[in-house]
C-alpha positions in Angstrom: -47.2 134.5 140.3 -45.3 133.7 137.7 -45.4 130.0 136.3 -42.6 127.8 136.6 -41.1 125.9 133.7 -38.6 123.7 134.7 -35.9 122.4 132.2 -33.7 120.0 134.3 -30.8 118.8 132.3 -28.1 116.5 133.8 -25.0 115.1 132.0 -22.6 112.7 133.2 -19.2 112.7 131.3 -18.0 109.1 131.0 -15.2 109.9 133.3 -17.3 109.9 136.3 -18.1 106.5 136.3 -15.8 103.6 135.2 -16.1 102.1 131.6 -13.3 99.7 132.3 -12.9 97.1 135.0 -10.2 94.4 135.6 -11.1 90.9 135.3 -8.2 89.4 137.5 -10.2 86.6 139.5 -8.7 83.6 138.9 -5.6 84.8 136.6 -1.9 84.6 137.5 1.1 85.0 135.7 1.0 88.5 134.4 1.4 89.9 130.8 -1.9 88.6 129.2 -0.8 88.6 125.3 -3.6 87.0 123.7 -7.5 87.0 124.2 -10.2 85.4 122.2 -14.2 84.9 122.4 -15.6 81.8 121.3 -19.6 81.5 122.0 -19.9 82.4 126.0 -16.4 81.4 126.4 -13.5 83.9 126.6 -9.8 82.3 126.6 -6.9 84.5 127.6 -3.1 83.3 127.5 -0.3 84.6 129.5 3.7 84.7 129.5 4.2 81.9 131.5 2.5 79.7 129.2 -1.1 79.2 131.2 -4.6 79.1 129.2 -7.6 80.7 131.1 -11.1 80.4 130.5 -14.1 82.4 131.5 -17.6 81.1 131.2 -19.3 84.3 133.0 -18.3 87.3 130.7 -14.8 87.8 132.4 -15.9 88.0 136.0 -14.1 84.9 136.8 -11.5 82.7 135.0 -10.0 79.3 135.5 -6.3 77.9 134.4 -6.8 74.8 132.0 -3.5 74.0 131.1 -0.2 75.2 130.8 0.9 74.2 127.4 4.4 75.6 127.6 6.7 77.4 130.3 7.2 79.7 127.5 4.7 82.9 126.2 1.3 82.2 124.9 1.2 84.4 121.7 -1.9 84.1 120.2 -5.4 82.4 120.6 -7.8 82.1 117.6 -11.3 80.6 117.1 -13.2 78.9 114.2 -16.4 77.4 115.3 -15.4 74.7 118.2 -11.9 74.7 117.0 -9.4 77.0 119.4 -6.1 77.4 118.4 -3.2 78.8 120.9 0.2 79.3 119.6 3.2 79.7 122.0 6.9 80.9 121.5 8.7 77.7 121.3 6.2 74.8 121.9 4.1 75.1 118.5 0.3 75.4 118.4 -2.4 73.6 120.5 -5.7 72.7 119.5 -9.2 72.2 121.7 -12.4 71.3 120.4 -14.1 71.3 124.1 -14.1 74.6 125.3 -10.2 74.2 126.5 -11.0 71.1 129.0 -8.2 69.2 126.8 -5.4 70.4 124.3 -3.7 68.4 121.7 -0.3 69.5 119.9 -0.9 70.2 116.1 3.0 70.7 114.8 3.5 68.2 112.4 5.8 69.7 109.5 6.0 73.3 111.4 9.9 73.3 111.4 10.1 76.3 113.8 7.8 76.3 116.7 8.5 79.7 117.5 5.1 81.1 116.4 4.8 85.0 116.7 1.0 84.7 115.4 -1.8 82.6 113.9 -4.7 83.7 111.8 -7.3 81.2 110.6 -10.1 81.9 107.7 -12.3 78.8 106.7 -10.3 75.9 106.3 -7.0 77.8 106.0 -4.8 78.2 109.2 -1.6 80.5 108.8 1.4 80.7 111.5 3.8 83.2 111.6 7.4 82.6 113.2 10.6 84.0 114.3 13.2 83.7 112.4 11.1 80.9 110.6 8.8 82.3 108.0 5.1 81.4 107.1 3.2 78.1 107.6 -0.1 77.2 106.1 -2.3 74.4 107.5 -5.6 73.7 105.3 -6.7 70.4 107.8 -7.0 71.8 110.8 -3.3 71.9 112.0 -2.6 68.2 111.0 -0.2 69.2 108.6 2.0 72.2 108.1 3.7 73.6 105.1 6.1 76.1 104.7 5.0 79.0 102.4 7.4 81.5 102.1 11.0 80.2 102.0 12.4 83.6 101.0 11.4 84.8 104.6 12.5 81.9 106.4 14.8 84.3 108.3 12.5 87.0 108.9 10.2 87.7 111.9 6.5 87.5 111.1 4.7 90.0 113.4 1.2 90.0 112.0 -1.0 88.0 109.5 -4.3 88.6 108.1 -6.1 86.2 105.5 -9.0 86.7 103.2 -9.8 84.4 100.7 -6.9 83.5 98.9 -5.0 86.8 99.8 -2.5 86.2 102.9 -0.9 89.3 104.4 2.0 89.2 106.2 3.9 92.1 108.4 7.6 91.7 108.8 10.4 94.0 110.2 12.0 94.1 106.8 11.9 98.2 106.0 12.3 96.7 102.4 9.4 94.7 102.4 7.6 95.8 105.8 4.5 94.4 104.3 3.8 91.4 101.9 1.0 89.8 100.1 -0.1 86.7 98.6 -3.1 86.0 96.7 -2.7 82.1 95.8 -2.2 81.1 99.5 1.3 81.4 99.9 2.3 80.3 96.7 4.0 83.5 95.0 4.5 86.9 97.3 4.4 90.7 96.3 5.6 93.5 98.4 2.9 96.2 99.0 5.6 98.9 100.4 3.5 102.2 98.1 2.4 104.5 101.0 3.9 102.7 104.0 6.1 105.0 105.9 6.9 102.4 108.6 9.6 100.0 109.4 7.2 97.1 110.8 3.8 96.3 110.8 2.5 94.4 113.9 -1.3 94.3 113.7 -3.2 93.3 110.6 -7.4 93.7 110.5 -9.4 93.2 107.6 -13.0 94.4 107.0 -14.6 93.5 103.4 -12.5 96.0 101.2 -10.6 97.4 103.9 -7.2 96.6 105.2 -5.7 97.9 108.2 -2.0 97.8 109.3 -0.5 98.9 112.7 2.9 100.3 113.0 5.3 102.6 114.7 3.7 105.3 113.0 0.1 104.7 113.1 -2.4 103.2 111.3 -2.6 102.5 107.5 -5.5 102.2 105.3 -5.6 100.0 102.0 -8.8 100.2 99.8 -7.1 98.3 96.9 -6.0 95.1 98.7 -2.7 96.5 99.7 -1.5 98.5 96.5 -1.7 101.4 97.9 -1.9 102.8 101.8 -2.6 105.7 103.4 -2.0 107.1 106.8 -4.8 107.1 109.4 -3.5 108.6 112.7 -5.6 111.5 113.1 -6.2 111.5 117.1 -3.6 108.6 117.7 -0.7 109.2 120.4 2.9 108.5 118.8 3.9 105.2 119.9 3.3 101.8 118.4 0.0 100.3 117.4 0.4 96.6 118.7 -3.1 95.2 118.1 -6.1 96.2 115.7 -9.6 94.6 116.4 -12.9 95.6 113.9 -16.2 94.9 114.6 -18.9 96.4 111.9 -18.1 99.7 111.9 -16.0 99.8 114.8 -12.0 99.7 114.9 -9.9 99.5 118.0 -6.6 100.2 118.3 -4.2 98.6 121.0 -1.5 101.0 121.7 2.5 100.9 123.5 1.7 102.6 126.8 -1.1 104.5 125.9 -4.4 102.2 126.2 -7.1 101.9 123.9 -8.4 104.3 120.9 -11.3 103.6 118.4 -12.5 104.9 115.1 -15.5 104.8 113.8 -14.6 106.5 110.1 -12.7 103.8 108.5 -9.8 105.3 110.5 -10.1 109.1 109.5 -10.3 110.0 113.4 -9.6 108.2 116.6 -10.9 108.7 120.0 -8.8 107.7 123.2 -11.2 105.4 125.0 -9.7 104.8 128.4 -10.9 106.3 131.8 -9.3 107.8 135.0 -10.8 105.3 137.5 -8.2 102.5 135.7 -4.8 102.4 134.4 -5.4 101.2 131.1 -4.5 104.8 129.9 -0.8 104.0 130.6 -1.3 100.3 129.7 0.6 98.4 126.6 -2.3 96.5 125.2 -1.0 93.1 123.3 -4.3 91.8 122.5 -8.0 92.8 122.0 -11.6 90.7 121.6 -15.0 91.7 120.9 -18.0 90.1 121.9 -22.0 91.4 121.1 -21.8 93.2 124.4 -18.0 93.4 125.6 -14.6 94.0 124.9 -11.6 92.7 126.3 -7.9 93.9 126.3 -5.2 91.8 127.5 -1.7 93.9 128.6 0.9 93.2 130.7 -0.6 93.2 134.5 -4.5 92.3 133.8 -7.5 91.7 131.3 -9.5 94.8 131.1 -13.6 94.5 130.2 -15.7 97.3 129.1 -19.1 97.7 127.7 -19.3 98.5 124.1 -22.5 100.8 124.8 -20.2 102.5 127.4 -17.5 103.3 124.8 -20.1 103.9 122.4 -22.0 106.9 124.4 -20.8 110.3 125.4 -24.1 110.9 127.8 -25.4 108.5 130.5 -29.4 108.9 130.7 -30.5 109.2 134.1 -34.0 109.0 135.4 -34.7 111.8 138.2 -37.3 111.1 140.7 -39.1 113.5 142.6 -37.9 113.0 145.5 -34.1 113.7 144.3 -35.5 117.5 143.7 -35.9 120.3 146.0 -37.4 123.6 144.6 -37.6 126.7 147.0 -39.5 128.9 147.0 -42.5 127.0 145.5 -44.6 129.2 144.6 -41.9 131.5 143.1 -41.8 134.8 142.1 -38.5 136.1 140.7 -35.8 133.6 142.2 -35.7 130.0 142.1 -33.3 127.5 144.0 -33.0 124.0 142.8 -31.1 121.5 145.2 -30.1 117.8 144.1 -29.4 115.1 146.6 -25.9 113.9 146.9 -26.6 110.7 144.6 -27.3 113.1 141.6 -24.4 114.7 139.9 -25.0 117.7 138.1 -23.1 119.4 135.4 -25.8 122.1 134.4 -29.1 122.9 135.4 -31.6 125.3 133.4 -34.3 126.8 134.4 -36.9 129.7 133.0 -39.5 131.7 134.8 -42.3 133.4 132.6 
C-alpha cells in the first residue's frame, strides 16, 4: 500500500468574484463628479447639483441638498468642514455632516468653480476663465491670486505648505507653481509632454500630474518631470488619489489603475462583473478599508484588500473533498464539491 501525500492548491483569480460594487441605493441624477470622505461619512455630488451622504460605507445614500441646478464639481473635507464647489453657484460649506450648507463666495468674482483644494487653513479655488482664488479664513473671504490667468481654465490644484500647483489647458504653461501662496508664479514645463493637466496629487516629495499623455512624476518640487505610463492605457487621466504607497489613477473610459511603486508600473484594477472597466472615472476617494469612484453612471465601491490581493485564501473542509479509491495504489481521483472552484490540484503518491 502506498502512502498518500496530498497537496491541494486552490487559486481563485480575482475575476471570479466581484471586486467592485455599484452603490446606487438612494442616488439619482447621474454623473457623479465629486466624492469625498469625512470620518464615517461619504459625500457625493452629481451633475444636477445635488449632494448625497452615506453613513454606512455606501450601502445607502440620502440626498441632503440641491445647492445648484448646475454640477457639483468638487467636494473636499478638512476636519468637520466639508466644502463643495459648483459650476455656476460658487462654493458651499457644511459643518454638520451635510445637514445644512451655507454659501462661501465673498470675493469670489467668478463662481464657475472647477476644482477646490485645501491644506490647513488655506483653501484654493480654480475657476473657468477666472483664475485662482485663495481663502485663509474658511472661505469667508476670497482673494484672486493670479490675474495673469484670469482668462484661463484651472483644471487641477494641489497644495503643500506654501506651494501651490495648478494645471491649465495652456500648452506654454500647462503646469504652474507658486511657492509663496500665490504672490508669484513659475511655469513648470520641463519634461511635461502634454497639453493639459487634469489631476494633481502630492505625497511627501512626490508630485504626480495626470494628463492626456499619462502620469508624470516630479521629485524636485516641479522643476522637472518624468513620464510614468508603463501599464496605463492611451487615454486621459482625469483623477489621481494617493494613500500611503498606493496611487490610483482614474481614466477616461478605461476604469481604474493602481501603482504601488511611485508610478513605475501600473496595474488595471477593474473586474468583469461590472462596467467599471469602460467607465470614465471623475473622482476617487479612499478610506481605511474602501475606495470609492464616481463615474458618469454610478458610484462604485471596492475593498482595498481585494484590490491588493492576487490570490484569495479559502478554507477547505473535509466534507468538500472526495478521494477515491481510498486506500489507493497507483491511481487517485480527487473530486470537489460544486462550491469549490479549483484551478489546480496537485497530488503525489510515494
